[in-house]
Structure formats: C-alpha cells, structure tokens
N, C-alpha and C positions, 0 to 999 in steps of 0.2 A: 643294657650295655651301651657304653659310649663308643664313639668311633675310635677313640684312642685304645680302648680295651680290645676292639676287634682287630686293630692294627697290630697290637702286641701279640695277640693270639696268632695272627697270620705270620708274624716274624718268628714266633716260637715254632710253628709248623714248618716253616722254611728251614730253620736250623735243624729240626729233627730229620727232615728229608735229606739235607746235606750230610748229617751225621750217618744216616743209613747208607747213603751212596758211598761214603768213605769207608764204612765198615765192610761193604760188599767187595770193595776193591783191595782191601788189605789182606795179604796172605796170612793164614794161621799156621801154627806149629803142626796141627793135625793134618791139614790138607786144604783142599779147595772147598769154598762155600759160595753158593749163589741162591737165588730164589727157588731153583728147581734141582739143585745138585748139592750133595753133602758128602765129602770124603773125610772120614775120621782117621784114616790110616788103616784101621782094621776093617772098616766097612765103607761101602759106597752106596748111597741112596740117590736115585734119580727119579724125580716125579715125572710121570708120563701123562697122567690125566687126572682131573679133579671133577667130581660130579656131586650135585646135591640131589637128594631123593627122599621119599618118605620111608621111614623105618618099617620093617616087618613086625617089630615088637609092639608098637603102640601107634594107633591112628593119630595123625596130625603131628607126629614128631619127625622133624627133619634131621637127616644125617648127611655127612659128607664122606664120599668114597674117594680115597686117594690111591690111584694105581701107580706103582713105582717098580723100578728094577732095583735089585739088591745084589751086591757083590760082597762076598766074604773073603777078605784078605788075611784073616787071622788063622791061627793053627787049630782052632777049635770049631767044630760044627755049631751053628747057631741059627735060630729062626729069625727072619726079619722082625718079627714081633718082639722077641726078647732082646734084639740088638738095638732097639730104639735109640737112635742117635739124635733125636729131636723131640720137641713137644709142640703142641699147638694151643693157642688161646683165642677166645672170641671176646672182643671188647664191645660193650654197649655203652650207652650214655651213663649207666649207673654201675655196672659191674664188669669184672674181667673173669671169665670162666675158663678153666682148663678143660680142653676137649679130651675125651677118653676114647680109646680104641675099643671096638667091639665087633668082631667078625659076625657074631650071631644076629646082628641087627639088619643085615642086608636083606633085601627082598628075595624070596625063593627064586632060584635059578640065575641070580645075578653073578656073572663071571665066576662060576663055581670053581673052576680050575685055579684061578688067581686067589680066590678066598681061601681055598684049601692050602695053597702054597704058603700063605702067611704064617701057618703053624708048622711048617716043614723045616727041619734043620738043613742048612746049606753048608757044604764043606768047601774048603779052599781047593781049587783045581790046580794041580801041579802041571806045569808045562815043560 
C-alpha cells in the first residue's frame, strides 16, 4: 500500500467518525439514541454493563453478556428479548457476523435473576 492509499483510508475513517458523531446527535422520530441508550417510543433500553466470558455451552467459545434496564411504554406486556429494538454485529478483517442472543449460554450461576428476567413479560406501569 502506498502512502497515498493510507492517507485516503485515514480520510475515509475520519469521515465515518464524523458521520457517526452527527448521527448520534440528530434526534429521531422514535426517541433518543446513544451508544448506551435507545428509546423507541414503546420501549427504552439502557445498557448498564458489558462483559466478555466463556460460554457454558462449548469450551473456548466466547460470549458477550449485555446487562440492561428495560422499560415498556406500550400497552402490551412484552419481554425484553421479544422487544429487541436493536441488533449487534461483529466485524473482522474478512467478515461481518450478526451476533445472536442466547440466554442458555451463560455460565451456571451467572446473574440468574437477570437472565430469568430476559424472558419475563414486562407491563406498562400506570402512574
């Protein structure tokens, strides 16, 4: 790769970073969005903690645990799992992989109350 190619890539990366910053600041019709917060209008997801660990399903397989708070503002009970207002991808040099959710892959005893809540229907709380 020539120096000109490297400079072009760096410029492209800078443009992408600027585009991402602008996207984070622009309001959406559904609600507020940031790196750790998503308000779709019906649901609010707030990421509290992210951990990487070994899967209980298969040795050597790494998983990511995302702990979040979930608020249901809709009129229908729904689990955080079924309300998924987002998706996640892992990009390598060669591929882009869609990450899939799987509560069953957490190590035994890992935040069991939170894992169980992932499949629990949450209702709108009337105030």
